[in-house]
C-alpha positions in Angstrom: 122.2 49.2 41.0 120.6 51.7 38.5 120.1 50.4 35.0 120.5 52.8 32.0 117.4 54.1 30.3 118.7 52.9 27.0 118.8 49.3 28.3 115.3 49.6 29.8 114.0 50.9 26.5 115.5 47.9 24.6 114.0 45.5 27.1 110.6 47.2 26.6 110.8 46.5 22.9 112.1 49.7 21.5 114.1 49.4 18.4 115.9 51.4 15.8 113.5 53.4 13.6 114.5 54.9 10.3 112.0 57.2 8.6 112.4 58.7 5.1 110.2 61.7 4.8 109.4 63.1 1.4 108.2 66.7 1.5 107.5 69.7 -0.7 109.1 73.0 -0.1 106.6 76.0 -0.4 108.7 77.8 -3.0 109.2 74.7 -5.2 106.0 72.6 -4.8 106.7 70.4 -7.8 109.9 69.0 -6.4 110.2 66.4 -3.6 112.9 66.8 -1.0 114.0 63.9 1.2 114.7 63.9 4.9 116.1 60.9 6.7 115.5 60.6 10.5 116.5 57.9 13.0 115.6 57.3 16.6 114.6 54.5 19.0 110.9 53.9 18.9 108.3 51.3 19.9 106.6 49.4 17.1 103.8 49.3 16.0 102.5 52.5 17.7 105.7 54.6 17.0 105.1 57.3 19.6 108.4 59.1 18.9 107.7 59.2 15.2 104.1 60.4 15.8 105.5 63.2 18.0 108.1 64.2 15.4 105.5 64.3 12.6 103.1 66.4 14.7 106.0 68.8 15.3 106.8 68.9 11.6 103.2 69.7 10.7 103.1 72.5 13.3 106.5 74.1 12.8 107.9 73.3 9.4 106.7 74.9 6.2 107.4 71.9 4.0 104.2 69.8 3.4 104.8 66.1 3.9 104.2 64.0 0.8 104.9 60.5 2.3 106.8 58.7 5.1 108.6 55.4 4.6 109.4 53.5 7.8 111.9 50.8 8.6 112.2 49.3 12.2 114.6 46.8 13.6 114.3 45.4 17.1 117.6 45.9 18.9 117.2 42.8 21.1 115.9 39.6 19.6 115.4 36.3 21.3 118.6 35.0 19.6 120.6 37.6 21.5 120.0 35.8 24.8 122.0 32.6 25.5 122.3 30.7 28.7 125.8 29.3 29.3 126.7 26.6 31.7 129.9 27.2 33.7 131.5 29.0 36.5 133.6 32.1 36.5 136.0 32.9 39.3 137.1 36.5 39.9 140.0 37.0 42.2 
């Protein structure tokens, strides 16, 4: 049986990452703009976020002012429970 890649990522410790990126537009450098981005990423290295920020620096004209990160593991130890019993399927 093949498991889904999403399930494998969750078992490996990936969780929901939310990043708020404050940046300055070239034509209005005194104003800060906000960009909100979400993905599944692995804390504390955050390889997906690092790739995205590298892309931003290379391809987007808006200079990054700051990045605020929130991360939530999608599977915690409390999500696993062992149950005693027997299930019969006809």
